[in-house]
N, C-alpha and C positions, 0 to 999 in steps of 0.2 A: 708494380707498387703504386703507380699513379692511378691505376684503375681502382685499386682498393681504397685509396684516399678519396677518390670521387664518389665511390659507392657509399663509403662511410658518411661523407658530407651530405649526400642525398638522403640517406636513411635518417640522419639527425634532423634534417630539414622537414621531412615528412612527419617524423615523430612530433616535432614542435607544432606543426600545422594541425595534426590530429588533436593534440592537447589543447591548442588554442581555440579551434573552431568546433571540433567534434564534441569535446567535453562541455562547451558552453551551450551548444544546441541541446545536449542531453539534459543539462540542468534545467533549462527552460521547459523542455518537453516533459520531463519527469515531474517537476514541481507543479506545473499546471494540471497534468493528468491526475496526480494524487490529490490535489486540492479539490478538483471536480469530483473525484471518487468520494471524498469525505462529504462533499455537498449533497451527493445523491444518497449515500448510505446513512446519512443523518436523518433522512426522512422517516416519519413515524411508522410507515408501512414496513420498512426494513428493520427498524430497531427492535421489533419483536423477536427476531431470530438471533440466537447466540452466534451463528456464523458471521453475522454482520460485525459483531464485536471484534472477532479475529481480523476481519478484513479492514476495519477502521484502524486498528493498531498497526497492521501491516503498512497501511498508507502513511500514517504518521511517522513511523520509524524509517520508511523508505525515503521520505523527504529529507530527513536528517542524514540518512546514509548517502544519498546523492550529493548533498551539499558538502558533507565532510570528506567525501572521497574525490569529488571532481573539481571543487573550487581551486584547490592547490594546483591541479594540473592545468587549469586555465591560466592561473597566475604564472605558472612555470613557462607556459607558452609565450608569455610576454616578458620573460626574463626576471620575474619577481619570485625569488626563491626563499624569502625570509621565513615563511611558515614552516618550512622543513629545516631551517637552519637555527631556529630558536628552540632549544630542548623542551621546555615546558609545553609550548604550543604544539610541537611535533607529537609529543606523547598523548596529550589530551585529545587532539584531533583523531589520532589513530585509535585511541580507546573508544571514543564515540562511534567511529566508523565500524569497528568490530562488533560492538554491542548492538548497534542498529541493524547491521547485516544479520546477526543471529536472531534477534527478535522478529524482524520482518520475515525471515525464512520459517522460523518455528510457528509464527502466527498462521502461515499457510498450512502447516502440519496440523495445527489445532482445528482449523476450519475443515480440513479433510476428515479428521476424526469426528467432528461434530456432525458432518453429513452422514457418517456411518452410524452414529448413535441414534440420530433422529429418524433414520430409516430402518432401524433394527426391529425385529419381532418381539424382543424381550422388553417388557415394560420397565424393568429395573434400569436397563441401558438407556432407554428413551428418556427416562426421567433425569439422566445425567446430562442431557443436552440443555443446559441452562446458561444464562449470562453469568451467573455466579461461578460456574465451573470454568467458563472461558476466562474470566478475570484471574482466577486462581492459577490456571494453566500458564497464562502469559506472565504473571508475576513470578512463578516458579522458574521459568526459563530466562527471565530477566536477571534473577539472582544467580542462576547457573552461569550465564554469560559473563556477568561481572566477575565471578570467581575464576573463570577460565582465562579471562583476558586482563586481569589486574596486573599480571606479570609484564605487560607492555611498559609500565612505568620503570621497570628495571632493565628489560631486555633491549628496548629500542633507543637509538642514539640519533642525534641530528647531524646533518652534513656528512653522511657516510659516502665515500667515493666508490665509483664503478659499480653502482647498483641501479635498478630501474627507478627507485624513489630515494631521495636523499635521506628521508626518515626511515631508517632500516636497522636490522639487528647487526651486531658486530661479531657475535659468537655463533659457532655452528650449532651448539646445543639449543640456543634460543631460536634460531632459524628453523631447526627441525621441529621444535615444539609448536611454533606458530603455524608452520606449513601443515603439519599433520592435524593440528586442532581445526584449522580451516577446512581441510579436506574431509575429515570425519564429521565434525560437529556442525559445520555450516553447509556441507554439500552432500556427502555420501549417506549419512544416517537419516537426515530429513527426507532425502529422495526415496530411500527404502520405505520409510513410514508413509509417505504420500502415495507411493505406488501400492502398498499393501492395503491401506484403508480406502484408496480409490477403487481398487478391484472389489473389495468387500462391499462397498456401497453400490457398485454396479450390480453385484449379485442380489443385494436386497431389492434394488429397483426392478430388476427382471422378475422378481417374485411378487411385484406389485405391493410391497410393504412400505407404505408411506404413512408415518404416524407423527404429525406435529404435536408438540407437547406443551406449547406455551399458553394455550387458551382452549378450554374444553367447550366453549360456546359453539354450537353447531352452525350458527350463522357466520362465524369467523373462520371455520375450518377450510372452506374452499379457497379463501384468500390466502391463508397460511400455506396450503398445499401449492398454490401457484408461486408464492414467494420461495418456498423450498425448492421447487423445480428450477426456477430461474437461478437461485444461488448455487445449486448443484451444477448446473450447466456452465455458468461462468467460472466457477471454481475449478472444474476439471480442465477447461481450456487454459486457465492461468497456470495450473500445476504442470501441464504438458510443456508450456512455453518455458516455465521456470527450470524444469529438468534439462531441457535442451540447451538453454542459454547459460546455465551454471556449469555445464560440462567443460567448456574450454578453460575456465579459470582453475578448475580442479586439476586438469591435466597440466596446466602451466605451473601450479604450485608443486605438483609431483615432480615435474621435470627440474624445477629450480632446486628442489631438495636433493635429488639424486646427483645433480651436477654441481652442487655447492662447493665441492672440494677440487673441482677441475679448474685449472688455470686457463683463462679464456683470452683470445686475441681481441684487439680493439674492434675488428670487423664483426666478430661473433657477438660481442657485447652490443654493438649498434643494431645488429639484426634482432637480437633478443629484446632489446628495449623497444624497437619498432613493433614487433609482434605483441609484446606486452601491452603497449598503448591501445592496440586494437582490441585485445582480449578484455581489457578493463572496461571499454565502452560496451562490449557485448554483455558483460556481467551486469552493468547498470541498466541496460535495456530491459532486463527481466523485471526490474523494480520500478520501471518508468511507464509501462504500457498498460497497467491494470485498467484504468478508465476506458481506454480505447478498445481493449479486448471485451470488457463488460458491455460497453455500448453496442458493439457489433454482435455479440452472442446472446445477450439477455433482453428479451422483449419487454419484460416488466421494468428492467433497469432503464431502457430507452424511454419508456412511457413516463417513468418518474422524473427523469432528467428533463424531458420536454415540458412536462407539467410545471415543474419548479421554475424553469426558465420563463415559461409563459406567464406564470404568476408574478415573477419579478419585473418583467418588461411591460406588462399590461395591467393585469387584474389587481396587482398590489398597489398601483398608483392612486386608486381612489378610496382606499381604506381610511376612514376618518374616526378619530376618537370621539365618543359620544356618550351621553347619559339619557335617562328617561325614554329609552327605546324599548321595543319588545323583542324577545328571543323565544322562538317557537321551535320545538323539536318535531321534525317531519317524520313520516313513516319510514323513510330510508335511512334514518339516523342523522341526517344533516340538520343544521340549525339555521333557521331563517331569522335574520336580524333586520328590523324595519324601523325607520324613522329615528326620532331622538333629537338631542340638541347638544351643542358644545357650550351652552351657557349664553350664547349670543344669537346664534342662528339655528333655526329648526331645519331638519332635513327630511327629504322624501326618498332618500337613498335606501335601498335594500341590498343585503348581501347574504350569500349562502356560505356557511362554514362546514367543512368536512372534518369532524373530530379525528377520523382514522388517519388522515394525512396532514392535518394542521393547515390546510389550504383554504383561503377565501376565494369565492367565485362571484362573478357578476350575475345579476338577474334583473328582471324588469322592475323599475322603480315605481313608487306609489304616485298617484295623480296629484296629491297635495302633501305638503310637509306636515308631519305630525310629531307630537311629543306627549308624554304622560297618557298615551292611548292604551286601549285594551285590544286583545285579539278575540274575534268572535268565532 
């Protein structure tokens, strides 16, 4: 008996430490990663692809998913349980958690379907790969998710005893509905769709059918093809990781459902709570590592990130508002801005602007300051 008591005490202590430190690290890791992901994907070179729309939505909802799911666990590790003891906050938090989990997951499904469409041999299907289609897809699944999880405001209660989280269902029917909705809608069905369209895209790629549809200008096609290749590569890696890391939470929800009617000992509850705390962190890893995966696997993604950082830390520091300058379009499409005045001082500063990326670059300055001048 004393052995069981000591084991229960040790398991509870480890669970608290996981919630206190592991969840906090995951919040910081995931928030920084997803913000950096938005920073890179917001670049003009990526915005031309509908796939980027899905990935940006996934990053935004992943941030909300991480905070709504892990902040309470961190607070619980420090003995602060009021978010799960106050009924309105308990329900609102869980509703946001489920909606964001669903949208983040289905955004990856949409991105996989977009890679299939834009690599398809059918012109009709390729033309469906648009930002408009992406926005409609995401809005549709946002509405479906709200419809499926609105029952949280009825089913979930605060301060429920002997459960992994104090904000939990009290009835078996509600628990079964939520468990199977999560298993099917958030894990199993998206996984099947991602696997199917991933395989179909690979088949298209092996046939060398790559047809970007956003711009028919032949000068832009090579750049769009490179963007498509990079997005396809980083997306496949993300999907593989997502499928693997979502599996434990699916198995846990299935186990919780089939054992919901079983009377459990204190030791068994302690063991299950400890395992659940680990599984929760594993689930959130899948939605925290996008930036790190993309940086390691996508060469163009790395180049864009480094270029934007370089621009912020060095080249952007000398951009000055001016008037009465010249702006000349060069043969490579870049714009050379030279001279000008801020109303008080004339400048000899010259800058190169790349319209495709929105980036300013340094170049050699003029020998003397000029304003109201002409280009010869």
